[in-house]
N, C-alpha and C positions, 0 to 999 in steps of 0.2 A: 770493178771491186763490186757497185751497188747491185750489178747485174747479177754476180754469182749469189751474193747475200738474197735477192729475190727469188732466186731460181731455188736457193736451198730451203727458203721458208716455203716457197710454194709446193714443194715437194713434201715436206714437212706436213704442213695443215692440209693439204687436198689428200682426200683418199684415190686410190688406184682408179675406180669406177667415175670418180669427177673428172679425171683427166680423159677418159674414154668421151664421157658427154660434148667436151670440148673441140672436140675433132670434128672435123666437117668428113664429106663422104669419102674426101679423097684421102683422109688420113693425116690432114695437116691440122694444126691450129691455128686459126686467123686472129691475129692482135692488131691493135690498134695503139699508137703511142700519142698520148695527147700534151699539150702544152703545160709545162710546168708552170707553176704560180711564184712571182718573186714575193716572198713573206717578208723582205727585210725593211721596205719602207725606204729602201736607197734605189733607185731608178737606173742607178749606173750598172745594176745588177741583171737588167731588163735580158740584157743579150743570152744568159745562159737558158733563159725561160727556151728558146728555139734551139739553142746549141746543147741540151743535155737529150732534148727530144730526137733531135737529127742525129746524135751520136748514138742513142739506143734504136732509132731504124735502123742504120747502118748497120750496127752490131747484128740485131737480131736478123737483118736480110742475109748475112752469111749462113744461115742454118735454113734455107729454102728448101731443104729434104723434109724439114718436119715444121716450119713455120711459114705461113702466108701473111707477110707484114703489109698493112696498107700503108701507102708511102705519104709523104708530107702533103703533096698537092691535094689528095683525095681528102685528109684531114681539114685540110686549110677551106676547102671547098666546101665542106658541110657545116664548118664552122661559120664560116660567110654567109651561106645560104640560111642559117638560123640567127643570124645578126649577131654572132658572138664576136665582138672585138674586143672585150677586157676580160684576160683569163681569169681574174678574179671571180667572175659570174658564173664558170664552168663548176656547178654544182653534181655530185655522184649522179642525181638522178638525169641530168643534163647529158654526162659520159654515157650513161646506159642507154640512152636515147641515141645517141653519135654513133656508139657501138652498133646498134642495133642497125643503124642507117646504113652504116658501112659495113656491114655482115661479118662484124668482127665479135668474137666471142670472148675476148681477155683485151682489157683496156687498164695501161698504164698512165698515171698521170700525177 
């Protein structure tokens, strides 16, 4: 359900030429799904941070003709390389830097 809402909002707010700018030379859009942050102050829900990310990666991987999805291992490797162990410390500017490192043109977090 979340993915459908995101895709509909994505199409509504981005102009068609913006979509072309996101495509790589092979005609696919490269995306990276970043870890989600538990904002409930209840650590029991931390399991959902990786669960949501992994489910989105699996879902987007089913569209391999249109999307190139950076896998969990690649994202985790970059996060560890930058010393980011706390998902709360991942700011939009850090996400932009990580996306650039992963050669992803889109990131969901």
